[in-house]
PDB file of N, CA, C and O in Angstrom:
ATOM      1  N   MET A   1     -27.834 134.454 -54.857  1.00  0.00           N
ATOM      2  CA  MET A   1     -27.601 135.848 -54.532  1.00  0.00           C
ATOM      3  C   MET A   1     -28.684 136.738 -55.146  1.00  0.00           C
ATOM      4  O   MET A   1     -29.213 137.621 -54.471  1.00  0.00           O
ATOM      5  N   THR A   2     -29.010 136.519 -56.397  1.00  0.00           N
ATOM      6  CA  THR A   2     -30.011 137.342 -57.060  1.00  0.00           C
ATOM      7  C   THR A   2     -31.378 137.165 -56.410  1.00  0.00           C
ATOM      8  O   THR A   2     -32.105 138.140 -56.224  1.00  0.00           O
ATOM      9  N   SER A   3     -31.735 135.925 -56.062  1.00  0.00           N
ATOM     10  CA  SER A   3     -33.040 135.711 -55.444  1.00  0.00           C
ATOM     11  C   SER A   3     -33.111 136.346 -54.061  1.00  0.00           C
ATOM     12  O   SER A   3     -34.171 136.814 -53.646  1.00  0.00           O
ATOM     13  N   THR A   4     -31.989 136.367 -53.345  1.00  0.00           N
ATOM     14  CA  THR A   4     -31.959 137.023 -52.036  1.00  0.00           C
ATOM     15  C   THR A   4     -32.169 138.520 -52.195  1.00  0.00           C
ATOM     16  O   THR A   4     -32.938 139.124 -51.447  1.00  0.00           O
ATOM     17  N   LEU A   5     -31.491 139.118 -53.162  1.00  0.00           N
ATOM     18  CA  LEU A   5     -31.679 140.548 -53.421  1.00  0.00           C
ATOM     19  C   LEU A   5     -33.105 140.837 -53.863  1.00  0.00           C
ATOM     20  O   LEU A   5     -33.684 141.858 -53.492  1.00  0.00           O
ATOM     21  N   GLY A   6     -33.664 139.940 -54.654  1.00  0.00           N
ATOM     22  CA  GLY A   6     -35.044 140.112 -55.103  1.00  0.00           C
ATOM     23  C   GLY A   6     -36.023 140.068 -53.949  1.00  0.00           C
ATOM     24  O   GLY A   6     -36.975 140.848 -53.902  1.00  0.00           O
ATOM     25  N   ARG A   7     -35.788 139.150 -53.011  1.00  0.00           N
ATOM     26  CA  ARG A   7     -36.674 139.058 -51.848  1.00  0.00           C
ATOM     27  C   ARG A   7     -36.529 140.265 -50.936  1.00  0.00           C
ATOM     28  O   ARG A   7     -37.508 140.724 -50.348  1.00  0.00           O
ATOM     29  N   LEU A   8     -35.313 140.777 -50.815  1.00  0.00           N
ATOM     30  CA  LEU A   8     -35.099 141.952 -49.973  1.00  0.00           C
ATOM     31  C   LEU A   8     -35.684 143.212 -50.601  1.00  0.00           C
ATOM     32  O   LEU A   8     -36.144 144.108 -49.893  1.00  0.00           O
ATOM     33  N   GLY A   9     -35.667 143.279 -51.918  1.00  0.00           N
ATOM     34  CA  GLY A   9     -36.187 144.456 -52.608  1.00  0.00           C
ATOM     35  C   GLY A   9     -37.687 144.440 -52.806  1.00  0.00           C
ATOM     36  O   GLY A   9     -38.281 145.479 -53.095  1.00  0.00           O
ATOM     37  N   ALA A  10     -38.313 143.281 -52.657  1.00  0.00           N
ATOM     38  CA  ALA A  10     -39.752 143.160 -52.908  1.00  0.00           C
ATOM     39  C   ALA A  10     -40.599 144.099 -52.045  1.00  0.00           C
ATOM     40  O   ALA A  10     -41.518 144.724 -52.575  1.00  0.00           O
ATOM     41  N   PRO A  11     -40.332 144.225 -50.741  1.00  0.00           N
ATOM     42  CA  PRO A  11     -41.154 145.163 -49.951  1.00  0.00           C
ATOM     43  C   PRO A  11     -41.010 146.615 -50.410  1.00  0.00           C
ATOM     44  O   PRO A  11     -41.976 147.376 -50.366  1.00  0.00           O
ATOM     45  N   PHE A  12     -39.815 147.002 -50.846  1.00  0.00           N
ATOM     46  CA  PHE A  12     -39.613 148.363 -51.337  1.00  0.00           C
ATOM     47  C   PHE A  12     -40.352 148.580 -52.652  1.00  0.00           C
ATOM     48  O   PHE A  12     -40.910 149.649 -52.895  1.00  0.00           O
ATOM     49  N   GLN A  13     -40.348 147.557 -53.489  1.00  0.00           N
ATOM     50  CA  GLN A  13     -41.062 147.653 -54.755  1.00  0.00           C
ATOM     51  C   GLN A  13     -42.570 147.727 -54.510  1.00  0.00           C
ATOM     52  O   GLN A  13     -43.276 148.503 -55.155  1.00  0.00           O
ATOM     53  N   PHE A  14     -43.051 146.915 -53.576  1.00  0.00           N
ATOM     54  CA  PHE A  14     -44.465 146.939 -53.195  1.00  0.00           C
ATOM     55  C   PHE A  14     -44.856 148.326 -52.688  1.00  0.00           C
ATOM     56  O   PHE A  14     -45.852 148.898 -53.132  1.00  0.00           O
ATOM     57  N   ALA A  15     -44.068 148.862 -51.758  1.00  0.00           N
ATOM     58  CA  ALA A  15     -44.350 150.187 -51.187  1.00  0.00           C
ATOM     59  C   ALA A  15     -44.269 151.273 -52.254  1.00  0.00           C
ATOM     60  O   ALA A  15     -45.086 152.194 -52.266  1.00  0.00           O
ATOM     61  N   GLY A  16     -43.295 151.173 -53.144  1.00  0.00           N
ATOM     62  CA  GLY A  16     -43.162 152.152 -54.217  1.00  0.00           C
ATOM     63  C   GLY A  16     -44.351 152.130 -55.159  1.00  0.00           C
ATOM     64  O   GLY A  16     -44.861 153.177 -55.557  1.00  0.00           O
ATOM     65  N   PHE A  17     -44.787 150.935 -55.512  1.00  0.00           N
ATOM     66  CA  PHE A  17     -45.922 150.799 -56.424  1.00  0.00           C
ATOM     67  C   PHE A  17     -47.185 151.413 -55.825  1.00  0.00           C
ATOM     68  O   PHE A  17     -47.852 152.228 -56.462  1.00  0.00           O
ATOM     69  N   TRP A  18     -47.503 151.016 -54.602  1.00  0.00           N
ATOM     70  CA  TRP A  18     -48.740 151.500 -54.001  1.00  0.00           C
ATOM     71  C   TRP A  18     -48.657 152.970 -53.621  1.00  0.00           C
ATOM     72  O   TRP A  18     -49.673 153.666 -53.619  1.00  0.00           O
ATOM     73  N   SER A  19     -47.477 153.446 -53.303  1.00  0.00           N
ATOM     74  CA  SER A  19     -47.310 154.884 -53.070  1.00  0.00           C
ATOM     75  C   SER A  19     -47.567 155.659 -54.356  1.00  0.00           C
ATOM     76  O   SER A  19     -48.192 156.720 -54.336  1.00  0.00           O
ATOM     77  N   ALA A  20     -47.084 155.127 -55.470  1.00  0.00           N
ATOM     78  CA  ALA A  20     -47.301 155.780 -56.764  1.00  0.00           C
ATOM     79  C   ALA A  20     -48.783 155.791 -57.135  1.00  0.00           C
ATOM     80  O   ALA A  20     -49.244 156.693 -57.835  1.00  0.00           O
ATOM     81  N   VAL A  21     -49.519 154.799 -56.671  1.00  0.00           N
ATOM     82  CA  VAL A  21     -50.955 154.751 -56.942  1.00  0.00           C
ATOM     83  C   VAL A  21     -51.709 155.767 -56.080  1.00  0.00           C
ATOM     84  O   VAL A  21     -52.620 156.440 -56.563  1.00  0.00           O
ATOM     85  N   VAL A  22     -51.332 155.878 -54.811  1.00  0.00           N
ATOM     86  CA  VAL A  22     -52.092 156.684 -53.852  1.00  0.00           C
ATOM     87  C   VAL A  22     -51.672 158.154 -53.828  1.00  0.00           C
ATOM     88  O   VAL A  22     -52.510 159.024 -53.591  1.00  0.00           O
ATOM     89  N   LEU A  23     -50.405 158.446 -54.067  1.00  0.00           N
ATOM     90  CA  LEU A  23     -49.921 159.824 -53.954  1.00  0.00           C
ATOM     91  C   LEU A  23     -50.692 160.846 -54.799  1.00  0.00           C
ATOM     92  O   LEU A  23     -50.906 161.960 -54.322  1.00  0.00           O
ATOM     93  N   PRO A  24     -51.115 160.530 -56.013  1.00  0.00           N
ATOM     94  CA  PRO A  24     -51.866 161.540 -56.771  1.00  0.00           C
ATOM     95  C   PRO A  24     -53.155 162.001 -56.081  1.00  0.00           C
ATOM     96  O   PRO A  24     -53.640 163.099 -56.357  1.00  0.00           O
ATOM     97  N   LEU A  25     -53.703 161.191 -55.203  1.00  0.00           N
ATOM     98  CA  LEU A  25     -54.898 161.614 -54.469  1.00  0.00           C
ATOM     99  C   LEU A  25     -54.599 162.782 -53.536  1.00  0.00           C
ATOM    100  O   LEU A  25     -55.491 163.566 -53.212  1.00  0.00           O
ATOM    101  N   THR A  26     -53.350 162.897 -53.107  1.00  0.00           N
ATOM    102  CA  THR A  26     -52.982 164.006 -52.227  1.00  0.00           C
ATOM    103  C   THR A  26     -52.868 165.320 -52.996  1.00  0.00           C
ATOM    104  O   THR A  26     -52.832 166.386 -52.383  1.00  0.00           O
ATOM    105  N   TYR A  27     -52.812 165.264 -54.312  1.00  0.00           N
ATOM    106  CA  TYR A  27     -52.743 166.484 -55.120  1.00  0.00           C
ATOM    107  C   TYR A  27     -54.092 167.203 -55.160  1.00  0.00           C
ATOM    108  O   TYR A  27     -54.143 168.427 -55.285  1.00  0.00           O
ATOM    109  N   LEU A  28     -55.166 166.452 -55.054  1.00  0.00           N
ATOM    110  CA  LEU A  28     -56.503 167.012 -55.276  1.00  0.00           C
ATOM    111  C   LEU A  28     -56.830 168.212 -54.389  1.00  0.00           C
ATOM    112  O   LEU A  28     -57.285 169.229 -54.912  1.00  0.00           O
ATOM    113  N   PRO A  29     -56.621 168.143 -53.075  1.00  0.00           N
ATOM    114  CA  PRO A  29     -56.941 169.330 -52.266  1.00  0.00           C
ATOM    115  C   PRO A  29     -56.124 170.561 -52.659  1.00  0.00           C
ATOM    116  O   PRO A  29     -56.625 171.684 -52.618  1.00  0.00           O
ATOM    117  N   ILE A  30     -54.882 170.344 -53.033  1.00  0.00           N
ATOM    118  CA  ILE A  30     -54.039 171.474 -53.427  1.00  0.00           C
ATOM    119  C   ILE A  30     -54.502 172.046 -54.765  1.00  0.00           C
ATOM    120  O   ILE A  30     -54.583 173.262 -54.932  1.00  0.00           O
ATOM    121  N   LEU A  31     -54.803 171.169 -55.706  1.00  0.00           N
ATOM    122  CA  LEU A  31     -55.207 171.630 -57.034  1.00  0.00           C
ATOM    123  C   LEU A  31     -56.577 172.302 -57.027  1.00  0.00           C
ATOM    124  O   LEU A  31     -56.794 173.265 -57.762  1.00  0.00           O
ATOM    125  N   THR A  32     -57.495 171.810 -56.215  1.00  0.00           N
ATOM    126  CA  THR A  32     -58.834 172.404 -56.200  1.00  0.00           C
ATOM    127  C   THR A  32     -58.881 173.711 -55.423  1.00  0.00           C
ATOM    128  O   THR A  32     -59.721 174.569 -55.698  1.00  0.00           O
ATOM    129  N   GLY A  33     -57.982 173.869 -54.450  1.00  0.00           N
ATOM    130  CA  GLY A  33     -57.999 175.075 -53.637  1.00  0.00           C
ATOM    131  C   GLY A  33     -57.105 176.180 -54.145  1.00  0.00           C
ATOM    132  O   GLY A  33     -57.130 177.286 -53.605  1.00  0.00           O
ATOM    133  N   GLY A  34     -56.328 175.917 -55.152  1.00  0.00           N
ATOM    134  CA  GLY A  34     -55.376 176.911 -55.636  1.00  0.00           C
ATOM    135  C   GLY A  34     -54.079 176.850 -54.848  1.00  0.00           C
ATOM    136  O   GLY A  34     -54.018 176.265 -53.767  1.00  0.00           O
ATOM    137  N   PHE A  35     -53.055 177.456 -55.399  1.00  0.00           N
ATOM    138  CA  PHE A  35     -51.729 177.412 -54.791  1.00  0.00           C
ATOM    139  C   PHE A  35     -51.459 178.659 -53.957  1.00  0.00           C
ATOM    140  O   PHE A  35     -51.711 179.783 -54.393  1.00  0.00           O
ATOM    141  N   THR A  36     -50.948 178.441 -52.764  1.00  0.00           N
ATOM    142  CA  THR A  36     -50.354 179.528 -51.996  1.00  0.00           C
ATOM    143  C   THR A  36     -48.846 179.312 -52.052  1.00  0.00           C
ATOM    144  O   THR A  36     -48.385 178.319 -52.614  1.00  0.00           O
ATOM    145  N   ALA A  37     -48.087 180.216 -51.486  1.00  0.00           N
ATOM    146  CA  ALA A  37     -46.624 180.094 -51.538  1.00  0.00           C
ATOM    147  C   ALA A  37     -46.156 178.798 -50.878  1.00  0.00           C
ATOM    148  O   ALA A  37     -45.286 178.112 -51.415  1.00  0.00           O
ATOM    149  N   GLY A  38     -46.716 178.462 -49.733  1.00  0.00           N
ATOM    150  CA  GLY A  38     -46.322 177.239 -49.035  1.00  0.00           C
ATOM    151  C   GLY A  38     -46.768 175.983 -49.755  1.00  0.00           C
ATOM    152  O   GLY A  38     -46.082 174.962 -49.718  1.00  0.00           O
ATOM    153  N   GLU A  39     -47.909 176.055 -50.407  1.00  0.00           N
ATOM    154  CA  GLU A  39     -48.420 174.885 -51.111  1.00  0.00           C
ATOM    155  C   GLU A  39     -47.627 174.581 -52.376  1.00  0.00           C
ATOM    156  O   GLU A  39     -47.594 173.435 -52.824  1.00  0.00           O
ATOM    157  N   ARG A  40     -47.002 175.572 -52.945  1.00  0.00           N
ATOM    158  CA  ARG A  40     -46.161 175.314 -54.128  1.00  0.00           C
ATOM    159  C   ARG A  40     -45.008 174.395 -53.777  1.00  0.00           C
ATOM    160  O   ARG A  40     -44.710 173.452 -54.510  1.00  0.00           O
ATOM    161  N   SER A  41     -44.365 174.669 -52.662  1.00  0.00           N
ATOM    162  CA  SER A  41     -43.245 173.812 -52.259  1.00  0.00           C
ATOM    163  C   SER A  41     -43.752 172.433 -51.845  1.00  0.00           C
ATOM    164  O   SER A  41     -43.101 171.425 -52.122  1.00  0.00           O
ATOM    165  N   THR A  42     -44.902 172.382 -51.188  1.00  0.00           N
ATOM    166  CA  THR A  42     -45.492 171.090 -50.821  1.00  0.00           C
ATOM    167  C   THR A  42     -45.815 170.286 -52.068  1.00  0.00           C
ATOM    168  O   THR A  42     -45.542 169.087 -52.126  1.00  0.00           O
ATOM    169  N   PHE A  43     -46.390 170.936 -53.057  1.00  0.00           N
ATOM    170  CA  PHE A  43     -46.727 170.259 -54.305  1.00  0.00           C
ATOM    171  C   PHE A  43     -45.471 169.760 -55.010  1.00  0.00           C
ATOM    172  O   PHE A  43     -45.468 168.656 -55.555  1.00  0.00           O
ATOM    173  N   ALA A  44     -44.417 170.549 -55.005  1.00  0.00           N
ATOM    174  CA  ALA A  44     -43.155 170.128 -55.624  1.00  0.00           C
ATOM    175  C   ALA A  44     -42.581 168.908 -54.911  1.00  0.00           C
ATOM    176  O   ALA A  44     -42.070 167.994 -55.559  1.00  0.00           O
ATOM    177  N   VAL A  45     -42.663 168.889 -53.591  1.00  0.00           N
ATOM    178  CA  VAL A  45     -42.179 167.727 -52.825  1.00  0.00           C
ATOM    179  C   VAL A  45     -43.028 166.502 -53.139  1.00  0.00           C
ATOM    180  O   VAL A  45     -42.492 165.405 -53.297  1.00  0.00           O
ATOM    181  N   LEU A  46     -44.339 166.674 -53.232  1.00  0.00           N
ATOM    182  CA  LEU A  46     -45.216 165.553 -53.574  1.00  0.00           C
ATOM    183  C   LEU A  46     -44.906 165.003 -54.964  1.00  0.00           C
ATOM    184  O   LEU A  46     -44.912 163.789 -55.166  1.00  0.00           O
ATOM    185  N   LEU A  47     -44.639 165.881 -55.914  1.00  0.00           N
ATOM    186  CA  LEU A  47     -44.273 165.424 -57.260  1.00  0.00           C
ATOM    187  C   LEU A  47     -42.954 164.655 -57.247  1.00  0.00           C
ATOM    188  O   LEU A  47     -42.817 163.640 -57.931  1.00  0.00           O
ATOM    189  N   ALA A  48     -41.989 165.135 -56.473  1.00  0.00           N
ATOM    190  CA  ALA A  48     -40.705 164.438 -56.369  1.00  0.00           C
ATOM    191  C   ALA A  48     -40.886 163.073 -55.712  1.00  0.00           C
ATOM    192  O   ALA A  48     -40.291 162.090 -56.155  1.00  0.00           O
ATOM    193  N   LEU A  49     -41.698 163.004 -54.665  1.00  0.00           N
ATOM    194  CA  LEU A  49     -41.972 161.719 -54.017  1.00  0.00           C
ATOM    195  C   LEU A  49     -42.681 160.763 -54.968  1.00  0.00           C
ATOM    196  O   LEU A  49     -42.407 159.562 -54.973  1.00  0.00           O
ATOM    197  N   HIS A  50     -43.588 161.300 -55.766  1.00  0.00           N
ATOM    198  CA  HIS A  50     -44.299 160.469 -56.732  1.00  0.00           C
ATOM    199  C   HIS A  50     -43.335 159.904 -57.779  1.00  0.00           C
ATOM    200  O   HIS A  50     -43.422 158.730 -58.139  1.00  0.00           O
ATOM    201  N   ALA A  51     -42.428 160.735 -58.258  1.00  0.00           N
ATOM    202  CA  ALA A  51     -41.432 160.260 -59.225  1.00  0.00           C
ATOM    203  C   ALA A  51     -40.563 159.175 -58.606  1.00  0.00           C
ATOM    204  O   ALA A  51     -40.269 158.172 -59.257  1.00  0.00           O
ATOM    205  N   LEU A  52     -40.153 159.361 -57.366  1.00  0.00           N
ATOM    206  CA  LEU A  52     -39.353 158.353 -56.667  1.00  0.00           C
ATOM    207  C   LEU A  52     -40.143 157.058 -56.486  1.00  0.00           C
ATOM    208  O   LEU A  52     -39.597 155.968 -56.655  1.00  0.00           O
ATOM    209  N   ALA A  53     -41.418 157.175 -56.145  1.00  0.00           N
ATOM    210  CA  ALA A  53     -42.265 155.995 -55.978  1.00  0.00           C
ATOM    211  C   ALA A  53     -42.450 155.265 -57.302  1.00  0.00           C
ATOM    212  O   ALA A  53     -42.471 154.034 -57.331  1.00  0.00           O
ATOM    213  N   LEU A  54     -42.586 156.007 -58.396  1.00  0.00           N
ATOM    214  CA  LEU A  54     -42.715 155.371 -59.712  1.00  0.00           C
ATOM    215  C   LEU A  54     -41.474 154.565 -60.063  1.00  0.00           C
ATOM    216  O   LEU A  54     -41.574 153.460 -60.596  1.00  0.00           O
ATOM    217  N   VAL A  55     -40.317 155.114 -59.766  1.00  0.00           N
ATOM    218  CA  VAL A  55     -39.066 154.405 -60.049  1.00  0.00           C
ATOM    219  C   VAL A  55     -38.942 153.181 -59.153  1.00  0.00           C
ATOM    220  O   VAL A  55     -38.583 152.101 -59.621  1.00  0.00           O
ATOM    221  N   ALA A  56     -39.239 153.344 -57.866  1.00  0.00           N
ATOM    222  CA  ALA A  56     -39.096 152.237 -56.911  1.00  0.00           C
ATOM    223  C   ALA A  56     -40.068 151.105 -57.211  1.00  0.00           C
ATOM    224  O   ALA A  56     -39.709 149.935 -57.082  1.00  0.00           O
ATOM    225  N   GLY A  57     -41.289 151.433 -57.608  1.00  0.00           N
ATOM    226  CA  GLY A  57     -42.300 150.406 -57.822  1.00  0.00           C
ATOM    227  C   GLY A  57     -42.457 149.959 -59.254  1.00  0.00           C
ATOM    228  O   GLY A  57     -43.400 149.235 -59.573  1.00  0.00           O
ATOM    229  N   HIS A  58     -41.559 150.372 -60.121  1.00  0.00           N
ATOM    230  CA  HIS A  58     -41.696 150.120 -61.559  1.00  0.00           C
ATOM    231  C   HIS A  58     -41.908 148.650 -61.911  1.00  0.00           C
ATOM    232  O   HIS A  58     -42.811 148.342 -62.689  1.00  0.00           O
ATOM    233  N   GLY A  59     -41.128 147.755 -61.381  1.00  0.00           N
ATOM    234  CA  GLY A  59     -41.214 146.352 -61.782  1.00  0.00           C
ATOM    235  C   GLY A  59     -42.123 145.505 -60.926  1.00  0.00           C
ATOM    236  O   GLY A  59     -42.101 144.280 -61.043  1.00  0.00           O
ATOM    237  N   TYR A  60     -42.929 146.115 -60.063  1.00  0.00           N
ATOM    238  CA  TYR A  60     -43.779 145.348 -59.146  1.00  0.00           C
ATOM    239  C   TYR A  60     -44.866 144.613 -59.905  1.00  0.00           C
ATOM    240  O   TYR A  60     -45.538 145.168 -60.775  1.00  0.00           O
ATOM    241  N   ARG A  61     -45.015 143.353 -59.550  1.00  0.00           N
ATOM    242  CA  ARG A  61     -46.107 142.528 -60.073  1.00  0.00           C
ATOM    243  C   ARG A  61     -46.737 141.843 -58.874  1.00  0.00           C
ATOM    244  O   ARG A  61     -46.036 141.192 -58.100  1.00  0.00           O
ATOM    245  N   GLY A  62     -48.009 141.972 -58.708  1.00  0.00           N
ATOM    246  CA  GLY A  62     -48.705 141.435 -57.541  1.00  0.00           C
ATOM    247  C   GLY A  62     -48.950 139.936 -57.587  1.00  0.00           C
ATOM    248  O   GLY A  62     -50.019 139.479 -57.184  1.00  0.00           O
ATOM    249  N   ASP A  63     -48.006 139.175 -58.059  1.00  0.00           N
ATOM    250  CA  ASP A  63     -48.168 137.713 -58.166  1.00  0.00           C
ATOM    251  C   ASP A  63     -48.268 137.066 -56.815  1.00  0.00           C
ATOM    252  O   ASP A  63     -48.408 135.847 -56.724  1.00  0.00           O
TER     253      ASP A  63
END
């Protein structure tokens, strides 16, 4: 049972890990251009997605 759950969760962990690696690159255009009212909410959503990706990909090992 545990190995089945591990195999089912592996793609989510993989996606979470790599999302956590790549998502900070999306901050750069917002940070370099300054914040507008709409970009503040976009930045907040990106930070929340990054936190979720960090949690999802926490135990990923590329073995």
